[in-house]
C-alpha positions as CSV (number, residue, x, y, z in Angstrom):
1,M,0.0,0.0,0.0
2,Q,1.2,3.5,-0.8
3,N,1.3,6.4,1.6
4,L,-0.7,9.3,0.1
5,K,0.6,11.9,2.6
6,G,2.1,15.0,0.9
7,K,0.4,14.3,-2.5
8,T,-1.8,16.9,-4.1
9,A,-5.3,16.2,-5.5
10,L,-7.9,18.0,-7.5
11,V,-11.6,17.0,-7.0
12,T,-14.2,18.4,-9.4
13,G,-17.7,18.9,-8.0
14,G,-16.2,19.1,-4.6
15,S,-18.7,21.4,-2.9
16,R,-21.2,18.7,-1.8
17,G,-22.2,15.0,-1.9
18,L,-19.6,12.6,-3.3
19,G,-17.1,15.2,-4.2
20,R,-17.1,16.6,-0.7
21,A,-16.7,13.1,0.8
22,I,-13.8,12.3,-1.5
23,A,-12.0,15.6,-0.7
24,L,-12.3,15.0,3.1
25,A,-11.3,11.3,2.8
26,L,-8.1,12.4,0.9
27,A,-7.4,15.2,3.4
28,K,-7.6,12.6,6.2
29,E,-4.8,10.8,4.5
30,G,-2.6,13.9,4.5
31,V,-3.3,14.9,0.9
32,D,-3.4,18.6,-0.1
33,V,-6.7,19.1,-1.8
34,A,-8.2,21.6,-4.2
35,I,-11.9,21.5,-5.1
36,T,-14.0,23.0,-7.9
37,G,-17.6,23.8,-8.3
38,R,-20.1,26.5,-9.1
39,N,-21.2,27.5,-5.6
40,E,-18.5,29.6,-4.0
41,Q,-20.0,29.7,-0.5
42,A,-20.4,25.9,-0.4
43,L,-16.8,25.5,-1.7
44,Q,-15.5,27.8,1.1
45,G,-17.3,25.7,3.7
46,V,-15.7,22.5,2.4
47,V,-12.3,24.1,2.3
48,E,-12.6,24.9,6.0
49,E,-13.4,21.2,6.7
50,I,-10.4,20.1,4.6
51,E,-8.1,22.5,6.5
52,S,-9.2,20.9,9.8
53,F,-6.9,18.0,8.8
54,E,-4.0,20.4,8.7
55,V,-3.4,20.1,5.0
56,Q,-3.4,22.7,2.3
57,A,-6.8,23.4,0.7
58,G,-8.1,25.7,-2.0
59,Y,-10.9,26.0,-4.5
60,A,-11.8,27.4,-7.9
61,V,-15.3,28.5,-9.1
62,F,-16.1,27.5,-12.7
63,D,-18.4,25.5,-14.9
64,V,-16.6,22.4,-16.3
65,T,-18.3,23.0,-19.7
66,D,-16.5,26.3,-20.2
67,K,-13.1,25.5,-21.6
68,E,-11.7,29.0,-21.1
69,E,-12.8,29.1,-17.4
70,V,-11.4,25.6,-16.9
71,N,-8.0,26.5,-18.3
72,A,-7.6,29.8,-16.5
73,S,-8.8,28.5,-13.1
74,L,-6.7,25.4,-13.2
75,D,-3.6,27.3,-14.3
76,A,-4.1,29.5,-11.2
77,L,-4.6,26.5,-8.9
78,Q,-1.5,24.8,-10.3
79,T,0.5,27.9,-9.6
80,I,-0.5,27.5,-5.9
81,F,-0.4,23.7,-5.6
82,G,2.1,22.7,-8.3
83,H,1.3,19.9,-10.6
84,F,-1.4,17.7,-9.2
85,D,-0.7,14.0,-8.4
86,I,-4.3,13.0,-8.3
87,L,-7.3,14.0,-10.4
88,I,-10.8,12.9,-9.5
89,N,-13.3,13.8,-12.3
90,N,-16.5,13.7,-10.2
91,A,-18.5,16.7,-11.4
92,G,-21.7,15.7,-13.1
93,I,-25.4,16.3,-13.6
94,A,-28.4,14.1,-14.4
95,A,-32.0,14.3,-15.5
96,F,-34.4,11.8,-16.8
97,G,-36.8,12.2,-19.7
98,G,-38.0,10.6,-22.9
99,F,-35.8,10.9,-25.9
100,L,-38.3,13.2,-27.7
101,E,-39.6,14.9,-24.6
102,M,-36.3,16.2,-23.1
103,E,-35.3,19.6,-24.5
104,E,-32.3,19.5,-26.8
105,E,-30.5,22.1,-24.6
106,Q,-30.8,19.9,-21.5
107,W,-29.7,16.8,-23.4
108,E,-26.6,18.6,-24.6
109,A,-25.9,20.1,-21.2
110,I,-25.8,16.7,-19.6
111,V,-23.3,15.4,-22.2
112,K,-21.2,18.5,-22.1
113,T,-20.9,18.4,-18.3
114,N,-20.4,14.6,-17.9
115,L,-18.1,14.0,-20.9
116,F,-16.6,17.3,-22.2
117,G,-16.1,18.4,-18.6
118,P,-13.7,15.6,-17.7
119,Y,-12.1,16.0,-21.1
120,Y,-11.3,19.8,-20.5
121,V,-10.2,19.3,-16.9
122,T,-7.9,16.3,-17.8
123,R,-6.3,18.2,-20.7
124,A,-5.5,21.0,-18.3
125,I,-4.0,18.8,-15.6
126,L,-2.4,16.0,-17.7
127,P,0.7,17.8,-18.9
128,G,1.9,18.3,-15.3
129,M,1.5,14.6,-14.6
130,M,3.3,13.7,-17.7
131,S,6.2,16.0,-16.8
132,K,6.6,14.1,-13.5
133,E,5.9,10.7,-15.2
134,N,3.5,10.0,-12.4
135,G,-0.2,10.4,-11.6
136,D,-3.6,9.0,-10.9
137,I,-6.8,9.9,-12.7
138,I,-10.1,8.5,-11.5
139,N,-13.2,9.2,-13.5
140,V,-16.6,8.7,-11.8
141,S,-19.0,7.1,-14.3
142,S,-22.1,5.1,-13.5
143,T,-23.9,1.8,-14.1
144,A,-26.0,3.9,-16.5
145,G,-23.0,4.0,-18.7
146,L,-22.8,0.2,-18.8
147,K,-26.4,-0.3,-19.7
148,G,-28.9,2.2,-21.1
149,N,-32.5,2.3,-20.0
150,A,-35.7,4.1,-20.8
151,V,-35.6,7.9,-20.1
152,T,-31.8,7.9,-19.5
153,S,-30.5,8.5,-23.0
154,A,-28.6,11.6,-22.2
155,Y,-27.1,10.4,-18.9
156,S,-26.3,7.0,-20.2
157,A,-24.7,8.3,-23.4
158,S,-22.5,10.7,-21.4
159,K,-21.4,8.1,-18.9
160,A,-20.8,5.5,-21.6
161,G,-18.6,8.1,-23.4
162,L,-16.7,8.7,-20.2
163,I,-16.0,4.9,-19.9
164,G,-14.6,4.9,-23.4
165,L,-12.5,8.0,-22.8
166,S,-11.1,6.5,-19.6
167,E,-10.2,3.1,-21.2
168,S,-8.4,4.8,-24.1
169,L,-6.4,7.1,-21.7
170,M,-5.5,4.0,-19.6
171,F,-3.7,2.4,-22.5
172,E,-2.2,5.7,-23.7
173,L,-0.8,6.9,-20.4
174,R,0.4,3.7,-18.9
175,K,3.9,4.2,-20.4
176,H,4.0,7.5,-18.5
177,N,3.4,5.8,-15.2
178,I,-0.1,7.4,-15.0
179,R,-3.0,5.2,-13.9
180,V,-6.5,5.8,-15.1
181,A,-9.4,4.1,-13.4
182,T,-13.2,4.3,-14.1
183,L,-15.7,3.7,-11.4
184,T,-19.3,2.8,-12.2
185,P,-21.4,3.1,-9.0
186,S,-25.1,2.6,-8.9
187,T,-27.2,5.0,-6.8
188,I,-25.3,6.9,-4.2
189,A,-27.1,8.9,-1.4
190,S,-26.3,12.4,-2.7
191,E,-28.2,15.6,-3.1
192,M,-28.7,14.8,-6.8
193,S,-30.2,11.3,-6.2
194,K,-32.3,12.4,-3.2
195,D,-33.5,15.9,-4.1
196,V,-33.2,16.2,-7.9
197,L,-33.9,12.8,-9.3
198,K,-35.8,11.6,-6.2
199,I,-34.8,8.0,-6.8
200,T,-33.8,7.3,-3.1
201,D,-34.4,8.5,0.3
202,G,-30.8,8.0,1.2
203,N,-31.4,5.2,3.7
204,P,-27.9,3.8,4.5
205,E,-29.4,0.3,4.8
206,K,-30.5,0.4,1.2
207,V,-28.2,2.7,-0.7
208,L,-24.4,3.4,-0.9
209,Q,-23.3,6.4,1.1
210,P,-20.8,9.0,-0.3
211,E,-18.3,8.3,2.5
212,D,-18.3,4.6,1.7
213,F,-17.5,5.3,-2.0
214,A,-14.9,7.8,-1.0
215,E,-13.1,5.1,1.1
216,L,-13.0,2.9,-2.0
217,I,-11.3,5.7,-4.0
218,V,-8.7,6.1,-1.3
219,D,-8.0,2.4,-1.3
220,I,-7.5,2.4,-5.0
221,L,-5.1,5.3,-4.8
222,K,-3.1,3.5,-2.0
223,F,-2.9,0.3,-4.0
224,D,0.7,-0.4,-5.1
225,R,1.2,1.1,-8.5
226,R,3.7,-1.5,-9.7
227,A,1.4,-4.3,-8.9
228,M,-1.5,-2.6,-10.7
229,L,0.4,-1.9,-13.8
230,A,1.9,-5.4,-13.9
231,S,-1.6,-6.9,-13.4
232,A,-3.0,-4.7,-16.2
233,S,-0.3,-5.9,-18.6
234,L,-1.3,-9.5,-18.1
235,W,-4.7,-9.1,-19.7
236,S,-4.0,-6.6,-22.4
237,T,-1.5,-6.6,-25.2
238,N,-2.3,-3.1,-26.2
239,P,0.6,-0.6,-25.9
């Protein structure tokens, strides 16, 4: 197992729910954490929680679908934190609706946030990882990306695209000692699932909690890099 203390991480969508839980779990391990989101007041509150673990914390306010905002904000954060060792692409939105019933603008917004967002953020962070020949990228997808269903066309398409992006990056970046992992959780008790989609009441006996999923991410990051890369090479002959 690797010690994460002293590493730096960027968590998108870090102002609430799963992003907040991930940021705090990393801070507990001694990781310096920067978070992003669109609600500055909420981000400031999470930063105070992160700092309680006596690590460096910071935030940037931007919409992941705005490429110029992403690049400018992440350039500023990297000036403060240096090149990030860990990137968690967590920011995402969801809505359900029939293929012809959902407005085109909403359909496009879901795909832009859930697929183009990780693309823009990763492009901004990746050069720093490559310069150090080291890094971890974890993309949070969904079971909806593995199997589509009625009224989930936009969300399923966006999350399936993220899985494909992640797998391609995994093979491309392995030679730079950069790991790329995709996680596909089902329902998590977040504000989105409880208050927006209303698909769960958040009962911990019935649905996964953000803190539990955050622990899984920490375990993946702590897993020995050499063992993971060796294991991956056993079942793929791709470069």
